[in-house]
C-alpha positions in Angstrom: 10.8 7.9 -10.7 7.2 7.0 -11.3 4.9 9.4 -13.1 1.2 9.3 -12.2 -1.4 11.8 -13.3 1.3 14.0 -14.8 3.3 14.2 -11.5 6.7 12.7 -11.0 7.1 10.7 -7.8 10.5 9.6 -6.5 10.6 6.1 -5.0 12.0 6.7 -1.5 11.8 3.1 -0.2 10.5 -0.3 -0.8 9.0 -2.9 1.5 9.0 -6.5 0.4 6.3 -8.6 2.1 6.1 -12.4 2.3 3.1 -14.3 3.6 3.9 -18.0 3.4 5.7 -17.7 0.0 3.3 -15.2 -1.5 5.4 -12.0 -2.1 4.4 -8.5 -2.9 6.0 -5.0 -2.8 5.0 -1.6 -1.4 6.9 1.4 -2.8 6.9 4.8 -1.0 6.4 7.5 -3.6 7.2 11.1 -2.9 5.8 13.8 -5.2 4.7 17.4 -5.2 1.2 16.3 -3.9 2.6 14.4 -1.0 3.5 10.8 -0.3 1.6 7.8 -1.6 2.3 4.0 -1.4 2.1 1.9 -4.6 1.4 -1.8 -3.9 2.5 -4.2 -6.7 1.4 -7.8 -6.7 1.8 -10.6 -9.2 -1.4 -12.6 -8.6 -1.3 -15.8 -10.6 0.2 -14.0 -13.6 -1.9 -10.9 -13.3 -0.2 -7.7 -12.3 -2.3 -5.9 -9.7 -1.3 -2.4 -8.6 -3.0 -0.1 -6.0 -2.2 3.5 -5.2 -2.7 4.3 -1.5 -3.0 7.5 0.5 -2.7 7.5 4.3 -5.7 8.7 6.3 -4.9 10.3 9.6 -7.3 10.6 12.6 -10.0 8.1 11.4 -10.0 6.2 14.7 -10.9 3.1 12.8 -9.7 -0.4 13.4 -10.4 -3.6 11.4 -13.4 -5.7 12.4 -16.8 -6.2 10.9 -18.0 -3.7 8.3 -16.1 -0.4 8.3 -17.8 2.9 7.3 -15.5 5.6 5.9 -16.5 8.6 3.8 -20.2 7.4 4.0 -19.3 4.2 2.2 -19.5 0.7 3.7 -16.3 -1.4 3.3 -16.3 -5.2 3.9 -13.2 -7.2 4.7 -11.8 -9.1 1.8 -8.5 -10.3 3.2 -6.6 -10.4 6.5 -3.3 -11.8 7.5 0.2 -11.5 8.8 3.4 -11.2 6.7 7.1 -10.9 7.3 8.8 -7.9 5.7 12.1 -6.4 4.8 12.5 -2.7 4.0 15.0 -0.8 1.9 15.5 3.0 1.7 13.2 5.3 3.5 9.9 3.6 4.6 9.3 4.7 8.2 9.3 1.0 9.3 11.9 -1.1 11.0 14.4 -2.8 8.5 12.6 -6.1 9.0 9.7 -7.5 11.1 6.1 -8.7 11.0 3.1 -6.7 9.8 -0.6 -7.4 10.4 -2.9 -6.3 7.7 -6.6 -6.2 6.8 -7.9 -5.2 3.4 -11.5 -4.0 2.7 -13.5 -3.0 -0.3 -16.8 -1.4 -1.1 -19.4 -3.7 -2.8 -18.5 -2.2 -6.2 -14.8 -2.6 -5.5 -14.1 1.1 -6.3 -13.4 2.0 -2.7 -10.4 0.3 -1.2 -9.4 0.5 2.5 -6.3 -1.0 4.1 -5.2 -1.4 7.7 -1.6 -2.1 8.6 0.1 -2.5 11.9 3.9 -2.7 11.8 4.3 -3.9 15.4 1.7 -5.4 17.6 2.2 -2.5 20.1 1.4 0.1 17.5 -2.0 1.4 16.4 -3.4 0.6 13.0 -2.4 2.7 10.0 -5.4 3.4 7.7 -5.1 4.1 4.0 -7.6 4.5 1.1 -6.7 3.3 -2.3 -7.6 2.8 -5.9 -6.5 0.2 -8.4 -4.2 1.6 -11.2 -3.3 0.1 -14.5 0.1 0.0 -16.2 -1.1 2.7 -18.7 -1.6 5.2 -15.8 2.0 4.9 -14.7 5.3 5.7 -16.4 8.4 4.3 -14.8 11.7 6.0 -15.4 14.6 3.8 -14.4 17.7 5.5 -13.0 20.9 3.7 -12.4 23.9 4.4 -10.3 25.9 7.5 -11.3 28.6 6.9 -14.0 
C-alpha cells in the first residue's frame, strides 16, 4: 500500500522495463480517487519518481511539440524497451513497449506516450514528479 495525499493506494501490478540494461519500474496504484501509475527510476544514484494519470480521448500522438491543456510540451526522451508484468497491469505478461516522454519548458508539466504493441494506439498520461516525503509505503507480506 502506498499513501499519497492522505489516500491509500493498493499496488495492483508492476511492470519492469529494460532498455539496453537501464531498468525502471511502473506500479499500478488503485485508490478511492481512481488508478494512477507510479514510475520509479534509479538514475545514476538519484531516485526519480513520477505519478501519472491516464488521459483518455486526447487524440494526441508523439511527434514535434505537443499542446495539451494549453501548455506546450517538448520531447525529452523516446525509445523502446522490453517489459515483464506481474499482477494486474492491463498489459501482456511480457513484450515490447514504445514510449515518448515530454515536458513543459519549466518541467512542471510532464506528458508520456506509451504503446504496448505496435498495432495499438498510443496511451497518453500526464504526470508530476513526487518526492519520497510525499509517499508512505506500507509493506505487506504473505499471510502467516
